[in-house]
C-alpha positions as CSV (number, residue, x, y, z in Angstrom):
1,M,98.1,76.7,152.3
2,R,96.4,77.9,149.1
3,S,93.2,78.8,150.9
4,A,91.1,78.1,153.9
5,F,88.2,77.8,151.5
6,V,90.0,75.0,149.6
7,A,91.2,73.2,152.7
8,T,87.8,73.1,154.5
9,V,85.0,73.0,152.0
10,V,85.7,73.2,148.3
11,A,87.7,70.1,148.0
12,V,84.7,68.2,149.3
13,L,82.0,69.7,147.2
14,L,80.5,66.6,145.5
15,T,78.1,66.3,142.6
16,A,74.9,64.4,143.2
17,L,71.8,64.0,141.2
18,G,69.9,66.9,142.8
19,C,66.8,68.9,142.1
20,A,68.0,71.8,140.1
21,G,65.5,70.8,137.5
22,G,65.7,71.3,133.7
23,E,64.6,69.7,130.5
24,G,64.7,65.9,130.4
25,G,64.9,65.5,134.2
26,S,67.0,66.7,137.1
27,I,70.3,68.5,136.6
28,P,73.5,67.2,138.4
29,E,74.5,69.7,141.1
30,P,77.2,69.9,143.8
31,N,76.2,69.6,147.4
32,F,78.0,70.2,150.7
33,N,77.5,66.8,152.3
34,G,81.1,66.6,153.7
35,S,82.0,63.5,151.8
36,A,85.5,63.2,150.3
37,D,85.2,61.0,147.2
38,F,88.1,62.4,145.2
39,F,87.7,59.9,142.3
40,D,84.9,61.8,140.8
41,N,82.5,64.6,141.4
42,A,84.9,66.8,143.4
43,V,84.7,70.6,142.6
44,R,87.9,72.0,141.3
45,E,88.6,75.4,142.9
46,L,90.1,77.6,140.2
47,G,90.7,80.9,142.1
48,E,89.0,84.2,142.1
49,I,87.1,86.1,139.4
50,T,87.1,89.9,139.9
51,I,84.2,92.3,139.3
52,D,84.1,93.2,135.6
53,G,86.5,90.4,135.0
54,E,86.4,87.1,133.2
55,R,87.9,83.6,133.5
56,T,88.3,80.8,131.0
57,G,88.3,77.1,131.6
58,E,87.7,73.7,130.1
59,F,85.7,70.6,131.0
60,E,87.9,67.6,130.4
61,H,86.3,64.7,132.2
62,D,83.0,63.4,133.5
63,F,81.6,64.7,136.9
64,D,83.5,67.9,136.5
65,F,82.5,70.9,138.6
66,Q,84.6,74.0,138.6
67,G,84.4,76.8,141.2
68,Y,85.3,80.5,141.3
69,T,85.1,82.9,144.2
70,F,84.3,86.6,144.1
71,T,84.0,89.3,146.8
72,V,81.5,92.2,147.0
73,G,80.4,94.9,149.4
74,E,76.9,95.3,150.9
75,N,73.8,95.4,148.6
76,A,75.7,94.5,145.5
77,V,73.9,93.4,142.4
78,V,75.8,91.3,139.9
79,D,75.4,89.8,136.4
80,I,77.1,86.4,135.7
81,E,77.2,84.8,132.3
82,V,78.8,82.2,130.1
83,P,78.8,84.1,126.8
84,Q,79.1,82.7,123.3
85,R,82.6,84.1,122.9
86,G,85.2,81.5,123.8
87,T,82.6,78.8,124.7
88,T,82.4,75.5,122.7
89,R,79.3,75.6,120.5
90,D,77.7,72.3,121.7
91,L,78.6,72.7,125.4
92,D,75.6,72.8,127.7
93,P,77.0,74.4,130.9
94,T,75.1,74.8,134.2
95,M,75.7,77.6,136.8
96,F,75.2,77.6,140.5
97,V,75.8,80.6,142.9
98,Y,76.4,80.1,146.7
99,G,77.0,82.4,149.6
100,P,78.0,84.3,151.4
101,L,80.7,81.9,152.4
102,S,81.0,81.3,156.1
103,S,82.1,78.6,158.5
104,H,79.0,76.7,157.5
105,A,77.9,75.2,154.2
106,P,76.8,78.1,152.1
107,T,73.3,78.6,150.8
108,R,72.5,78.1,147.1
109,L,71.3,81.5,145.9
110,A,70.7,80.9,142.2
111,F,70.8,78.4,139.4
112,D,70.6,78.7,135.6
113,N,71.0,76.3,132.7
114,D,70.1,78.1,129.5
115,S,68.9,81.7,130.0
116,G,71.8,83.0,127.9
117,W,72.8,82.6,124.3
118,G,71.6,79.1,123.1
119,P,72.3,76.5,125.9
120,Y,74.5,78.8,127.9
121,P,73.6,80.1,131.4
122,R,73.1,83.7,132.4
123,I,72.0,85.1,135.8
124,T,71.3,88.9,135.8
125,G,70.4,91.2,138.6
126,L,71.4,88.9,141.4
127,A,71.0,90.9,144.6
128,L,73.5,90.2,147.3
129,P,72.6,92.1,150.4
130,E,75.5,90.9,152.6
131,A,79.1,91.9,152.0
132,G,81.3,88.9,151.7
133,R,82.7,86.2,149.5
134,Y,80.6,84.1,147.1
135,L,81.1,81.0,145.0
136,I,80.2,80.4,141.4
137,V,80.2,76.7,140.3
138,L,80.0,75.6,136.7
139,G,79.1,72.1,135.6
140,T,77.5,70.5,132.6
141,A,73.9,69.4,132.2
142,T,74.8,65.8,131.5
143,N,77.8,65.6,133.8
144,A,79.8,64.4,130.8
145,G,80.2,67.6,128.7
146,R,83.5,68.5,127.1
147,G,84.7,71.9,125.9
148,T,86.0,75.3,126.7
149,Y,84.0,78.2,128.2
150,T,84.3,81.9,129.2
151,L,82.8,83.1,132.5
152,T,82.1,86.8,133.0
153,L,81.1,88.7,136.2
154,G,79.6,92.2,136.0
155,C,78.4,94.7,138.5
156,A,74.8,96.1,138.1
157,S,75.0,98.5,141.2
158,E,77.4,101.0,142.7
159,S,78.2,99.0,145.8
160,C,80.0,95.9,144.4
161,V,83.3,96.9,145.8
162,V,83.6,100.0,148.0
163,V,86.9,99.9,149.8
164,P,88.7,103.3,150.0
165,D,92.4,103.4,149.0
166,E,93.5,104.7,152.4
167,V,92.1,101.5,154.0
168,L,94.2,99.2,151.8
169,G,97.2,101.6,152.1
170,E,97.6,100.7,155.8
171,C,98.6,97.3,157.1
172,D,95.9,95.4,159.0
173,S,97.4,94.3,162.3
174,D,96.2,90.7,161.7
175,A,98.1,90.7,158.4
176,A,101.2,91.9,160.1
177,D,100.9,89.2,162.8
178,Y,100.5,86.6,160.0
179,I,103.9,87.5,158.7
180,R,105.4,87.5,162.2
181,D,103.9,84.1,162.9
182,C,105.2,82.8,159.7
183,V,108.7,83.9,160.5
184,Y,108.6,82.3,164.0
185,E,107.3,79.0,162.6
186,T,109.8,79.0,159.8
187,V,112.8,79.6,162.1
188,M,111.4,76.8,164.4
189,D,111.0,74.4,161.5
190,Y,114.7,74.9,160.6
191,G,115.7,74.0,164.1
192,Y,116.5,77.6,165.1
193,E,119.5,77.6,162.7
194,M,118.0,80.1,160.3
195,A,118.3,83.9,160.8
196,E,115.0,85.7,161.2
197,S,115.9,88.1,158.4
198,E,116.2,85.1,156.0
199,A,112.9,83.7,157.2
200,F,111.3,87.1,156.7
201,E,112.3,87.0,153.1
202,M,110.6,83.6,152.7
203,C,107.5,84.8,154.5
204,T,106.8,87.9,152.4
205,D,106.6,86.6,148.9
206,S,103.4,86.7,146.9
207,D,102.4,83.1,147.6
208,V,102.4,83.9,151.3
209,G,100.4,87.0,150.5
210,D,97.8,84.8,148.8
211,D,97.7,82.5,151.9
212,C,97.4,85.5,154.2
213,F,94.4,86.8,152.2
214,D,92.7,83.4,152.1
215,Y,93.3,83.0,155.9
216,L,91.9,86.4,156.9
217,C,89.2,86.7,154.2
218,G,88.1,83.1,153.7
219,W,84.7,81.9,155.0
220,S,84.3,84.4,157.8
221,N,85.4,87.4,155.8
222,T,85.0,89.8,158.8
223,A,87.5,92.5,157.8
224,P,85.9,95.2,155.6
225,W,88.9,95.5,153.3
226,C,88.4,91.9,152.2
227,A,85.7,93.1,149.8
228,A,88.5,94.7,147.7
229,G,89.6,91.2,146.7
230,L,92.9,89.5,146.4
231,E,94.4,91.5,143.6
232,R,94.1,94.8,145.4
233,F,95.3,93.3,148.6
234,Q,98.4,92.1,146.9
235,A,99.0,95.4,145.2
236,E,98.3,97.7,148.1
237,M,98.0,96.3,151.6
238,W,100.6,93.4,151.3
239,P,103.5,95.8,150.4
240,A,102.5,98.0,153.3
241,C,102.6,95.1,155.7
242,V,106.0,93.9,154.4
243,A,107.4,97.4,154.9
244,E,106.0,97.7,158.4
245,V,107.2,94.3,159.6
246,A,110.6,94.6,157.9
247,A,111.9,96.8,160.8
248,D,111.5,93.8,163.2
249,Y,114.0,91.7,161.2
250,P,117.1,93.7,160.3
251,D,119.7,92.1,158.1
252,P,122.7,91.4,160.3
253,L,125.1,91.5,157.4
254,D,124.6,95.1,156.3
255,P,127.3,96.0,157.2
256,E,128.7,92.7,158.5
257,V,129.8,93.0,162.1
258,D,132.6,90.9,163.5
259,L,132.6,90.5,167.3
260,I,135.8,89.9,169.2
261,G,135.4,88.8,172.8
262,L,137.0,90.8,175.6
263,P,137.8,89.6,179.1
264,L,135.9,90.7,182.2
265,N,137.7,92.9,184.7
266,D,137.8,91.9,188.4
267,A,134.8,94.1,189.3
268,L,132.6,92.5,186.7
269,E,133.8,89.0,187.5
270,S,132.9,89.6,191.1
271,I,129.4,90.9,190.3
272,M,128.6,87.9,188.1
273,E,130.0,85.4,190.6
274,V,127.8,86.8,193.4
275,A,124.8,86.9,191.2
276,N,125.0,83.2,190.2
277,D,125.9,82.1,193.7
278,S,122.7,83.8,195.0
279,C,120.4,82.3,192.4
280,E,117.7,80.3,194.3
281,Y,116.0,78.6,191.4
282,S,116.8,77.3,188.0
283,C,118.6,80.4,186.7
284,W,121.9,81.6,185.4
285,N,123.4,85.0,184.4
286,E,126.1,85.7,181.9
287,L,128.0,88.8,180.8
288,A,129.9,89.1,177.5
289,L,132.0,92.1,176.4
290,Y,133.1,92.6,172.8
291,R,134.9,95.0,170.5
292,Y,133.7,94.9,166.9
293,E,135.0,95.4,163.4
294,W,133.2,96.0,160.2
295,E,134.0,96.8,156.5
296,G,133.0,100.0,154.8
297,D,132.2,103.5,155.8
298,E,128.7,102.9,157.2
299,V,128.7,102.6,161.0
300,P,126.7,99.6,162.1
301,S,123.2,100.4,163.5
302,V,122.1,99.2,166.8
303,N,119.8,96.7,165.0
304,G,122.8,95.3,163.1
305,V,124.8,94.9,166.3
306,V,121.9,93.3,168.1
307,A,121.5,90.9,165.2
308,A,125.2,90.0,165.4
309,I,124.9,89.4,169.2
310,R,121.9,87.2,168.4
311,L,124.0,85.0,166.2
312,E,126.4,84.5,169.1
313,Q,123.7,82.8,171.2
314,D,124.1,79.0,171.1
315,S,121.3,78.0,173.5
316,P,118.6,77.1,172.3
317,G,120.0,78.6,169.0
318,P,120.2,82.1,167.5
319,G,116.9,81.7,165.6
320,A,115.0,81.3,168.9
321,F,115.6,84.9,169.9
322,T,113.3,87.8,168.9
323,A,114.9,91.3,168.7
324,S,113.2,94.4,170.1
325,S,114.1,97.7,171.6
326,A,115.1,97.7,175.3
327,P,112.7,100.0,177.4
328,S,115.4,102.2,179.0
329,L,118.7,102.1,180.8
330,D,117.0,102.5,184.1
331,W,114.9,99.4,183.3
332,I,118.0,97.4,182.6
333,R,119.5,98.6,185.9
334,D,116.4,97.5,187.8
335,V,116.0,94.1,186.1
336,T,119.7,93.1,186.4
337,A,119.7,94.2,190.0
338,S,116.7,92.0,190.7
339,S,118.6,89.1,189.3
340,G,121.5,89.7,191.7
341,M,123.7,91.7,189.3
342,E,123.7,94.9,191.4
343,G,125.9,97.6,189.9
344,V,126.6,95.7,186.7
345,V,125.5,98.5,184.4
346,D,127.7,101.1,186.2
347,A,130.6,98.7,186.2
348,I,130.2,98.4,182.4
349,F,130.3,102.2,182.1
350,A,133.5,102.3,184.2
351,E,135.1,99.9,181.7
352,F,133.8,101.4,178.4
353,G,133.3,105.1,179.3
354,D,130.4,107.4,180.1
355,D,128.9,107.8,176.6
356,A,125.2,106.9,176.6
357,P,124.9,103.5,174.9
358,L,122.3,102.5,172.3
359,L,120.1,99.8,173.7
360,G,118.6,96.5,172.3
361,E,117.0,93.4,173.6
362,L,116.7,89.8,172.7
363,S,114.2,87.3,174.1
364,A,113.4,83.7,173.7
365,N,111.4,80.9,175.4
366,W,111.5,77.2,174.7
367,Y,110.9,73.8,176.2
368,A,114.2,72.6,177.6
369,A,112.7,69.2,178.7
370,A,109.3,67.6,178.6
371,G,106.8,70.0,180.1
372,A,109.6,72.3,181.4
373,E,109.7,75.8,179.9
374,A,112.8,78.0,179.8
375,W,113.3,81.7,179.2
376,A,116.3,83.9,178.2
377,T,116.7,87.6,177.9
378,V,119.7,89.4,176.5
379,Y,120.2,93.2,177.1
380,V,122.6,94.8,174.6
381,L,124.5,98.0,175.4
382,Y,126.1,99.3,172.3
383,F,128.8,102.0,172.6
384,P,129.5,103.2,169.0
385,N,132.1,105.7,169.9
386,Q,134.2,103.1,171.7
387,Q,133.3,100.3,169.3
388,R,132.4,98.2,172.3
389,V,129.3,96.1,173.1
390,A,128.1,94.5,176.3
391,A,125.6,91.6,176.3
392,I,123.9,90.8,179.6
393,R,122.0,87.5,179.5
394,M,119.6,86.2,182.1
395,D,118.3,82.6,181.9
396,A,115.5,81.1,184.0
397,G,113.4,77.9,183.7
398,E,111.0,75.6,185.3
399,D,112.4,72.8,187.5
């Protein structure tokens, strides 16, 4: 998942004897012909070079082309050079610039072989009217050069990167959804046996941040903040996204809640029996009552209690359920009544007391059989003063 750029294009950049020109005949150059001969000629994608930054590398085998991406704002003017410092004396590098990168093969914008010091390439004053991501590819004039090099990228205008701090300080909704999608897919990959909070930790490390940037700012590069580059995204926006999404995945073990099941009284037993007898389609209703215990002085939050209830769900597995806030007590009354559980909320109050409960919701959908989808919703009523919890579950599915 390193990069959409790597996966779709760069790995298939091949060298060919092109028409870049130069002393002694044509210069080998990469082309975007869609072939995938990995035995030679493939461009090695080596990451990003930042404005006013530099990268170092080494040519170690024949047919070696090495690529670096960079991101700029509108109407940028850049200087690109392989300087004498850090570059092997008899190396004869070539330089190609492509862009802006998009879903199509990028256009070659510039080429140089020896405009810099000695045989080294230098491209100055390269105007880039469009904001976006660009590609620098280095090769050697004979396709067989060996040696080390330094690559520098400078800005010759005031518009190379113009992304205000406040833009990167707020999480883009697409980046937040990238984390949520990662959590969902990770939990599913583990057979719904992993807690969402654990998957969240896996989906918010820096490597996933790299992948998120590459996915959202790859070839299309439509978001304006992409012009700030990966380094600023990782330092500013990614932490904001992690903090924003963290509230969706509370840690159920802080403090740890132990649920102890309680029996239903006669009134609640009767309500549930009537509800399930009246079910006309593939559906089922369940009610579970609990008292709970915990260690420490901190009273469990509603999120922690909901997470503990989530771990109690055995079908299709606790990891299949997503937690959220229930809309309102009236909403729960209406929804349960429509499922045949008329009066169940008031009967729970009669059992636990009249204190207003804290509310939570769990939801899941999955395929119970080939082509048959199933749904489940669990409404959680948490009575902290009584140390009691009620969980009302409603299942439905396609026949």
